[in-house]
N, C-alpha and C positions, 0 to 999 in steps of 0.2 A: 504494500500500500504506500510505502514511502516514495517509490518511484512515481506513482500516480500524482501524489501531492507535489513532488518536485517538478514534474512535467506541467502540471496545471499552473503552478506558480510562474514558470518560464513563459507559458503562453499568455497568461494574464499580464505579465510585465511587457511582453511584446505588443499586445493590444494597447496597453496604456501608453507605451512609448511612441506608437504610431500616431497617436492623437485622434483616434476614432471617437466619434460622438457616441457615448455609451449611456444608455438609460439604466439606472440601477447601480448596484455595487458589484464590481468585478470579483471581490473576495467571496461573494456568494457562489461563485463557480467552482471553488475548491471543494472537492469531495470530502465529506466528513467521515472519519474513521468509524463512528458508531453506526453509520448507515450501511456499512459493508462488513459487518462482523461475520456474516455467513459466507463470505466470498471463498470460493475454492478454485485454486489455479488449475487450469486444464492439465498442467504438467504433473499434478498430483493424482490425476485420475488413472484408473487401471484400464486395460484394454476392454474388459467386460463392461466398464462404465461407459466407454466411448462407442461400443459396438452398435448400439441402437442409433445413435446420431450418425455414425459412419454409414450404416445401411440406408438410412433415410436420405442422406446426402447423395450417395451413389444412385439411389432410385431416382431422385430428382434430376441428377445429371443425365441419366439414361433417358428419362422422359423428355427432357429438353433437347437432347440429341435427336430423338425421333421426330419431334416437332420441327426442328431445324432441317432435318433431312427431307421431310415432306414439303416444307416451304421451298427449299432449293429446287426440288423436282417440279413444283408448281411454277416457279419463276422460269425454270428452263423450258417448260412447255410453252409458257407465255412468250418467251423470247423467240422460240422456234416457230410460233404460230400454230402449234398443234394442240389438240385436246388431250388432257391427261386421261389415262385409262381409269375406268370406274373401279373402285376397290371391290374385291370379291365379297360375296355374301358372308363368308366366314370372317373376313377382315372387319366387315361392318358390325357383325355380332360380337366379335371380340372387343372391338372398341366400345360398343354399347355396354358390354358386361363390365369392363374396367371403369367406365365413367360412372355407372350406377353403383358399383362397389365402392368407389372412392367417395361418392356423395353419402352413401349409407354409413361409411366409416366416420366421416366428418360429423354427421348428425349424431351417431352413437357417442362420439367423444364429447360433443357439446352437452349431451344428456347425461354424461358421466357413466355410460354403460361400457365404455372401452377406454383404455389408456392410450 
């Protein structure tokens, strides 16, 4: 926490020295130790603690990659002046399944039925 306070102090000093018109007290931007008593550094976590976040991050990257791949194909067809092929029935049902499953999971988490 000491490095955060030090960095905050340096940034506040730079803003003050630059002469910006600031409304309020810059010292209010310094984080208070008592507000961060439960802070846990990511370097202190075990692989098991990080596994869930890592899986969710990888899943998000794969989904984004698929969206970008489809968008590139759409733009390529647009540039070529051709019509993109229609997705197969199986592909459409698979996409529908995952979309519904994702929505159901989000609703379940909001209702506290799922973590």
